[in-house]
N, C-alpha and C positions, 0 to 999 in steps of 0.2 A: 544683297551685299552684306558681307560679314563685318560687323562692327565690334570692337572689343567691348567687354562688359564694363559697366560703370560701378564705382563704389561710392556710396553716400558719405558725406561728412560724419554722420552719426556712426557709421561702421568704423571709420578711421579713428574717431574719438574713443570708441570702445576698445579698440586695439591698443591705443595709447594708455587707457586706464589700466589695462591688464599688463602693460609693460612688455609687449611682444618684442619690439625692436631692442629693448634693453637686454633681453635674453637671447638676442641673435636670431629670433624667429620671425616668421611671416605667417599670415593667414593663407592657407592653401584651400582653394575651391576647385573641386574636381567633379567630374561626372563619371559614374561607373555603371555597368550593367547590373541589374538586380532591382530589388524593391518590389512592391506590389504593382507598380505600373510600368515596369520595364527598365527604367533608369533611376538612379538615385544620386543625390548630392553627397559628397564627402567634404566636410568642412573641418579643418583641424589646423593647429599650429604646427609648423614644419620649418625646414630650412630650404631656401631657394635652390633651384637647380639651373644649370646653364641655359637650357632651352625654354624656361618659363617666361610667360608674359608677365611683366611686373607693373602693377598699378600702384602709384604712390600718392600719399596725402598725409598731412599732419605728422610727418616724420615716420610714418608706418608704411608697410607694404602688404599688398594682397597679390598672390601669384596664381596663375592658371596654367596648367600644362598644355602642350600643343594638341594633344588628343581631345581634351575637354573643350578647347576653345570654340570649335564650331557649334557645339551644343549650347554654349553660353553667349553666343553672338547677341549683342545689344541687351543683355540681361542687366539687372540692377541688383547689386549686393548691398544689403542693408542690415541694420541691427534693430531688433524689435523687442520691446519690453511690454509684456501683456500679463494678465492675471495668471495665465498658465505657465509663465516663465519668460526668461529672456534668452534670445538666441539670434544668431546670424540667419537671415532669410534671403531668398533669391526670388526676384520677380523675373520670370523667364518668358519672354514673348514667343519663344519657339515651342513651348510645351503646349500640347493640345489638350491634355487633361492632367490632373494631379490627384494624388491620394490624400486622404484626410490627415496623414502624418506630416505632410508638408515637405518631406524630403524625397519623395518618389514621384516621378512624372513620366509621361509618354510623349512621343513626338510624332 
């Protein structure tokens, strides 16, 4: 069963801190072919499109396009701050393996 991805409160808070909605932008999470494991995540500020799935919280929005949606079923979009840096991360239960870079995976 395909469930939509979830966005953590921490990820929405970070979007609010950077003022995404104030700039008319949303966080786009997409899956594209490529990377060292076959698929890679594309995470960027963008403008929403008519057919996007929109996830809302804390006055902010995260969007996923219809092509990427099956790849992100039941995934969790979070924001992580570690010694190596801060970034949006995705916990994807559909990925069978991931690359050390954290943005490439296989299914």
